[in-house]
C-alpha positions as CSV (number, residue, x, y, z in Angstrom):
1,X,1.9,1.9,-27.0
2,X,-1.5,0.1,-26.6
3,X,-3.2,2.8,-24.8
4,X,-6.3,0.7,-24.0
5,X,-4.1,-2.0,-22.1
6,X,-2.0,0.7,-20.4
7,X,-5.1,2.7,-19.2
8,X,-6.9,-0.6,-18.1
9,X,-3.8,-1.4,-15.7
10,X,-3.9,2.4,-14.4
11,X,-7.5,2.3,-14.0
12,X,-8.1,-1.1,-12.4
13,X,-5.2,-1.3,-10.0
14,X,-7.2,-1.7,-6.8
15,X,-6.4,-2.1,-3.3
16,X,-7.2,-5.9,-3.0
17,X,-8.2,-7.0,0.3
18,X,-11.2,-9.5,0.5
19,X,-10.3,-11.0,-2.8
20,X,-6.7,-12.1,-2.1
21,X,-6.2,-15.8,-2.4
22,X,-4.4,-17.0,0.6
23,X,-4.3,-20.6,-0.7
24,X,-2.6,-20.1,-4.0
25,X,1.2,-19.8,-3.9
26,X,2.9,-16.8,-5.7
27,X,6.0,-17.7,-7.7
28,X,9.0,-15.6,-6.4
29,X,10.2,-15.1,-10.1
30,X,7.1,-13.1,-10.5
31,X,8.0,-11.0,-7.5
32,X,11.5,-10.7,-8.9
33,X,10.3,-9.6,-12.3
34,X,8.0,-7.0,-10.8
35,X,10.8,-5.6,-8.7
36,X,13.0,-5.0,-11.6
37,X,10.2,-3.1,-13.3
38,X,9.8,-1.1,-10.1
39,X,13.4,0.0,-9.8
40,X,13.1,1.7,-13.1
41,X,11.1,4.4,-11.3
42,X,12.7,7.9,-10.6
43,X,14.3,8.8,-7.5
44,X,15.5,12.1,-6.1
45,X,19.0,12.9,-7.4
46,X,18.9,9.4,-9.0
47,X,20.0,8.2,-5.5
48,X,18.4,4.8,-5.8
49,X,18.3,4.3,-1.9
50,X,15.5,1.8,-2.1
51,X,15.4,-1.7,-0.7
52,X,12.6,-4.1,-0.8
53,X,12.2,-6.7,2.0
54,X,10.3,-9.8,0.6
55,X,8.6,-11.9,3.5
56,X,7.7,-15.5,2.8
57,X,8.6,-17.0,6.1
58,X,5.5,-18.2,7.9
59,X,6.5,-17.2,11.4
60,X,7.5,-13.7,10.5
61,X,4.4,-13.2,8.4
62,X,2.2,-14.3,11.3
63,X,4.2,-12.0,13.8
64,X,3.8,-9.0,11.3
65,X,0.3,-9.9,10.7
66,X,-0.6,-9.7,14.3
67,X,1.1,-6.2,14.7
68,X,-0.9,-4.9,11.8
69,X,-4.2,-6.4,13.3
70,X,-3.5,-4.7,16.6
71,X,-2.6,-1.3,14.9
72,X,-5.6,-1.4,12.7
73,X,-8.1,-1.9,15.5
74,X,-6.6,1.0,17.5
75,X,-6.9,2.9,14.3
76,X,-10.5,1.9,13.8
77,X,-11.6,2.7,17.4
78,X,-10.1,6.1,17.0
79,X,-11.9,6.7,13.7
80,X,-15.2,5.2,15.4
81,X,-15.0,7.6,18.1
82,X,-14.2,10.7,15.9
83,X,-17.3,9.7,13.8
84,X,-19.5,9.5,16.9
85,X,-18.3,13.0,18.0
86,X,-19.3,14.1,14.5
87,X,-22.7,12.7,14.9
88,X,-22.2,10.1,12.1
89,X,-22.6,7.0,14.5
90,X,-20.6,4.8,12.3
91,X,-16.9,4.1,11.6
92,X,-17.4,5.5,7.9
93,X,-20.2,7.0,5.9
94,X,-22.6,4.5,4.6
95,X,-21.1,4.5,1.0
96,X,-17.6,3.5,2.5
97,X,-18.9,0.5,4.7
98,X,-17.8,-1.9,1.9
99,X,-14.3,-0.7,2.2
100,X,-14.4,-0.9,6.0
101,X,-15.6,-4.6,5.8
102,X,-12.6,-5.4,3.5
103,X,-10.3,-3.5,5.7
104,X,-11.4,-5.6,8.7
105,X,-11.0,-8.7,6.8
106,X,-7.6,-7.9,5.8
107,X,-6.5,-7.0,9.3
108,X,-7.7,-10.4,10.4
109,X,-5.9,-12.4,7.8
110,X,-2.7,-10.2,6.9
111,X,-0.5,-12.9,8.3
112,X,-2.0,-15.5,5.7
113,X,-0.9,-13.8,2.6
114,X,1.5,-15.6,0.6
115,X,3.9,-12.8,0.2
116,X,4.7,-9.6,2.1
117,X,6.6,-6.9,0.5
118,X,8.0,-4.0,2.6
119,X,9.4,-1.1,0.3
120,X,12.0,0.9,2.3
121,X,14.3,3.8,1.6
122,X,17.7,4.5,3.3
123,X,17.4,7.7,5.6
124,X,15.0,8.8,8.3
125,X,12.4,11.7,7.8
126,X,12.7,12.6,11.7
127,X,13.9,16.2,12.0
128,X,13.9,16.7,8.4
129,X,12.3,19.7,6.7
130,X,9.2,19.5,4.4
131,X,11.3,19.6,1.4
132,X,13.6,16.9,2.5
133,X,10.7,14.7,3.7
134,X,9.1,15.0,0.1
135,X,12.2,14.1,-1.5
136,X,13.0,11.0,0.8
137,X,9.3,9.5,0.4
138,X,9.4,10.6,-3.3
139,X,12.3,8.4,-4.0
140,X,10.5,5.2,-2.9
141,X,6.7,5.8,-3.5
142,X,6.9,5.9,-7.2
143,X,8.7,2.5,-7.3
144,X,6.1,0.9,-4.9
145,X,3.3,1.9,-7.2
146,X,5.1,0.6,-10.3
147,X,5.7,-2.6,-8.6
148,X,1.8,-2.7,-7.9
149,X,1.0,-1.8,-11.4
150,X,3.4,-4.6,-12.6
151,X,1.7,-7.0,-10.2
152,X,-1.7,-6.0,-11.6
153,X,-0.6,-6.6,-15.2
154,X,0.3,-10.3,-14.4
155,X,-2.8,-11.0,-12.5
156,X,-1.6,-10.5,-9.0
157,X,-3.3,-8.2,-6.2
158,X,-2.0,-6.2,-3.5
159,X,-3.0,-3.4,-1.0
160,X,-1.1,-0.3,0.0
161,X,-1.2,-0.5,3.8
162,X,0.9,1.6,6.2
163,X,-0.8,0.8,9.7
164,X,2.1,-1.4,10.6
165,X,4.3,1.6,11.0
166,X,2.7,1.9,14.4
167,X,5.1,-0.7,15.2
168,X,7.8,0.1,12.9
169,X,10.7,-0.7,15.3
170,X,9.0,-4.1,16.2
171,X,8.7,-5.0,12.5
172,X,12.3,-3.8,11.9
173,X,13.5,-6.1,14.7
174,X,11.7,-9.2,13.4
175,X,13.3,-8.6,9.8
176,X,16.7,-7.2,10.8
177,X,16.0,-3.7,9.1
178,X,18.7,-1.1,10.2
179,X,17.8,1.8,12.2
180,X,18.6,4.2,9.4
181,X,16.1,2.8,7.0
182,X,12.6,4.1,6.9
183,X,9.8,1.6,6.0
184,X,7.2,3.0,3.6
185,X,4.6,0.5,3.3
186,X,3.5,-3.1,3.6
187,X,2.1,-4.8,0.7
188,X,0.1,-8.1,0.9
189,X,0.7,-9.8,-2.4
190,X,-1.4,-12.7,-3.7
191,X,-3.4,-13.9,-6.6
192,X,-7.0,-12.5,-6.4
193,X,-10.3,-14.5,-6.7
194,X,-13.2,-13.6,-8.8
195,X,-13.4,-11.7,-12.2
196,X,-11.4,-8.6,-13.3
197,X,-11.6,-5.2,-11.6
198,X,-13.4,-2.2,-12.8
199,X,-12.6,1.5,-12.5
200,X,-13.7,2.9,-9.1
201,X,-16.2,5.6,-8.7
202,X,-14.3,8.7,-8.1
203,X,-15.0,12.5,-7.7
204,X,-14.6,14.0,-11.4
205,X,-11.0,15.3,-11.8
206,X,-12.4,18.8,-12.8
207,X,-13.8,19.2,-9.4
208,X,-10.4,18.6,-7.8
209,X,-8.2,20.6,-10.1
210,X,-7.4,24.3,-10.1
211,X,-5.9,26.3,-13.0
212,X,-3.1,28.9,-12.1
213,X,-4.9,29.6,-8.7
214,X,-6.5,27.5,-6.1
215,X,-10.2,27.3,-6.7
216,X,-10.2,28.5,-10.3
217,X,-11.8,26.3,-12.9
218,X,-11.1,26.6,-16.7
């Protein structure tokens, strides 16, 4: 493998919000190609219970986008109130304000994206124990991330969002998703504007890694 190329895709796959190109069409053949890659991901017991709903219908995108927008601002107000009680006085700390602005932008424009992809998994997590919940989500999240990596390698951007799940039933009704299927995320997919992406600033791995026992450093 060319580790440089592999590492570049892994380290520069960002949640793309403000740089999504709403005007440029996304070829559905590219979506299909990325989904074929995604389903090579592992699933619990090789169950392969995944299903991907690709949404390009303008009316359905607009309806889902409005539900996402409503959910986002409910979430944002709650976070703002929480920050105020903690004496922060802002929705997020100062160093996160750029992320906040891009999240607001996406909330106001979600319905305009060329393609929405909703990864789903057969089964429900309600009344399941911790192990079963982990197994269910663990059977769809790796495929979803593989899909995003495949998009990135082809010059497409996406953002991992879940706020539409406040209105999961309403979205299911719009798209005809059966009651026994769980939606895992909502991915807005588009080409991105501007230049390439760079690795993000992160807390060093050594500071968030324990060896053999919680809190132990090598």
